[in-house]
C-alpha positions as CSV (number, residue, x, y, z in Angstrom):
1,M,16.9,13.0,17.9
2,T,13.4,12.2,17.1
3,I,11.7,8.8,16.9
4,V,8.6,8.4,15.0
5,D,6.4,5.0,15.4
6,T,4.1,5.5,12.1
7,G,2.5,2.1,13.0
8,Q,2.9,1.1,9.0
9,S,5.0,-1.4,7.7
10,S,6.7,-1.9,4.3
11,F,6.7,0.8,1.9
12,A,3.3,3.0,3.8
13,E,6.1,3.7,6.2
14,G,8.3,5.1,3.8
15,L,5.6,7.4,2.4
16,C,5.5,8.6,6.2
17,V,9.5,9.3,5.5
18,L,9.0,11.0,2.1
19,E,6.0,13.3,3.6
20,A,8.8,14.3,6.5
21,A,11.8,14.8,4.4
22,E,9.9,16.6,1.9
23,A,9.0,19.2,4.6
24,L,12.6,19.5,6.2
25,E,13.5,19.9,2.7
26,A,11.0,22.7,2.3
27,G,12.6,24.6,5.8
28,A,10.0,23.0,8.4
29,T,10.9,22.2,11.8
30,I,11.9,18.9,13.2
31,D,8.7,18.7,15.2
32,S,6.6,19.8,12.9
33,A,8.4,17.2,10.1
34,A,7.5,14.2,13.1
35,G,4.2,15.6,13.5
36,L,3.5,15.7,9.8
37,A,5.1,12.1,9.4
38,K,2.5,11.2,12.0
39,R,-0.4,12.3,10.1
40,A,1.0,11.0,7.1
41,S,0.5,7.4,9.3
42,A,-2.9,8.1,10.0
43,A,-3.4,9.2,6.1
44,A,-2.0,6.2,4.4
45,G,-3.1,2.8,3.1
46,T,-1.8,-0.1,1.8
47,V,-3.6,-3.4,-0.1
48,W,-1.8,-6.3,-1.1
49,M,-2.0,-9.8,-2.5
50,A,-0.6,-12.8,-1.0
51,N,-0.3,-15.8,-3.6
52,A,1.6,-18.5,-1.3
53,L,-2.2,-18.7,0.8
54,A,-1.0,-22.2,2.3
55,L,1.6,-20.5,4.3
56,A,-0.4,-17.6,5.3
57,Q,-2.9,-20.4,6.9
58,R,-0.5,-22.0,8.3
59,G,1.0,-19.1,10.0
60,G,-2.5,-18.0,10.9
61,R,-2.9,-14.7,9.4
62,V,-5.5,-16.0,7.0
63,R,-9.0,-17.7,7.4
64,G,-12.2,-17.5,5.1
65,V,-10.7,-18.0,1.3
66,E,-10.2,-22.0,1.0
67,D,-11.8,-21.5,-2.3
68,A,-9.2,-19.2,-3.7
69,N,-5.8,-19.0,-4.9
70,V,-4.9,-15.9,-4.0
71,A,-6.1,-13.5,-1.4
72,V,-6.4,-9.9,-1.1
73,F,-5.9,-8.1,1.9
74,A,-6.0,-4.2,2.7
75,R,-4.8,-2.0,6.0
76,E,-6.5,1.4,6.7
77,D,-7.4,2.9,10.0
78,G,-5.2,0.7,11.8
79,Q,-6.6,-2.2,10.4
80,T,-6.4,-5.5,8.4
81,R,-9.1,-6.9,6.6
82,I,-9.6,-9.2,3.5
83,V,-11.0,-7.1,0.3
84,G,-11.1,-9.9,-1.8
85,S,-9.8,-13.5,-3.1
86,A,-8.8,-13.9,-7.0
87,R,-8.3,-17.2,-8.8
88,T,-5.9,-15.6,-11.2
89,L,-3.2,-13.3,-10.8
90,N,-5.3,-11.0,-12.8
91,E,-8.2,-10.9,-11.3
92,A,-6.1,-10.2,-8.1
93,A,-4.6,-7.1,-10.0
94,A,-8.1,-5.7,-10.8
95,I,-9.5,-6.1,-6.8
96,M,-6.2,-4.4,-5.8
97,S,-6.8,-1.6,-8.8
98,S,-10.5,-1.1,-7.9
99,H,-9.3,-0.4,-4.2
100,V,-6.3,1.9,-4.9
101,E,-8.8,3.5,-7.3
102,A,-11.6,4.0,-4.5
103,A,-9.2,5.6,-2.3
104,A,-8.2,7.7,-5.2
105,Q,-11.5,9.1,-5.7
106,I,-11.8,9.9,-2.1
107,A,-8.9,11.8,-2.5
108,R,-10.0,13.7,-5.6
109,A,-13.0,14.9,-3.9
110,S,-11.6,16.9,-1.2
111,G,-8.8,18.7,-3.6
112,A,-6.2,15.8,-3.4
113,S,-4.2,12.9,-5.6
114,L,-2.3,10.0,-4.5
115,R,1.2,9.7,-3.9
116,L,1.4,5.8,-5.1
117,G,4.4,3.2,-4.6
118,I,3.6,-0.8,-6.3
119,G,5.8,-3.5,-4.8
120,D,6.8,-6.4,-6.4
121,G,7.0,-9.4,-4.3
122,D,8.2,-12.1,-7.4
123,A,4.6,-11.2,-8.6
124,K,5.5,-9.1,-11.7
125,T,2.0,-9.6,-13.2
126,V,0.0,-8.4,-10.7
127,A,2.6,-4.8,-9.9
128,E,3.0,-4.7,-13.7
129,G,-1.4,-4.8,-14.0
130,V,-1.7,-2.5,-10.9
131,R,0.9,-0.1,-12.6
132,R,-1.2,0.2,-15.9
133,R,-4.4,0.8,-14.3
134,M,-3.2,3.1,-12.1
135,E,-1.6,5.1,-14.7
136,A,-4.7,5.6,-16.6
137,L,-5.9,7.7,-13.6
138,P,-5.6,11.3,-13.6
139,Y,-6.0,11.8,-9.9
140,V,-2.7,9.5,-9.6
141,N,-0.1,12.4,-9.3
142,E,2.9,10.0,-8.5
143,I,3.8,6.4,-9.0
144,I,7.3,4.8,-7.4
145,D,7.7,1.0,-7.7
146,Y,9.9,-1.0,-5.6
147,V,10.5,-4.3,-4.5
148,V,9.1,-6.2,-1.3
149,G,12.0,-6.8,0.6
150,P,12.3,-10.2,2.6
151,S,10.4,-9.0,6.0
152,V,7.7,-8.9,4.4
153,G,8.1,-12.0,1.6
154,V,8.5,-13.9,4.8
155,L,4.8,-13.3,6.2
156,L,3.7,-13.8,2.7
157,G,6.1,-16.2,0.6
158,A,7.3,-15.6,-3.0
159,G,4.5,-14.3,-5.5
160,N,3.4,-11.0,-3.5
161,A,2.4,-7.5,-4.7
162,E,1.5,-4.4,-2.8
163,A,0.1,-0.4,-3.6
164,C,0.4,1.7,-0.6
165,Y,-0.6,5.1,-0.9
166,I,-1.4,8.5,0.5
167,A,-3.7,11.4,-0.8
168,R,-1.5,14.2,-1.1
169,P,-1.5,17.5,0.3
170,L,-2.4,16.1,3.8
171,A,-5.7,17.2,4.8
């Protein structure tokens, strides 16, 4: 058995697993697929919004967004940061979409395209808004819809959404 710690969570981890599984299906060795999963973990990014700011603030995870209703975060290169705050869910979807579009443009410049997962944690308006914007981009080649599970929901509260992405092929 080979265990790979991707350092990722939620669907970003799933993107790493997909890369490894597809490599195995194509005939790669276990060691090669494990290496690919590690490379995928370094390349994956996530942007998400938390609509239950009071919960996140009580847990000490959110600071500096007191005048907002929704906070938007991103995780890339092993770091989490606030990338915006919004008063409405449509604004949150626009912030998330802009973040993913910037990642897609970077991927496109290197000849890659994005595989994207869009997660709905009881924020259907946001998830659908991000999906609509991403479907219009020619360099997003795959969108996978998923439900944000309770392990993430317990941290963010109900009314969260995510977008996890990876540039493919991996550099």
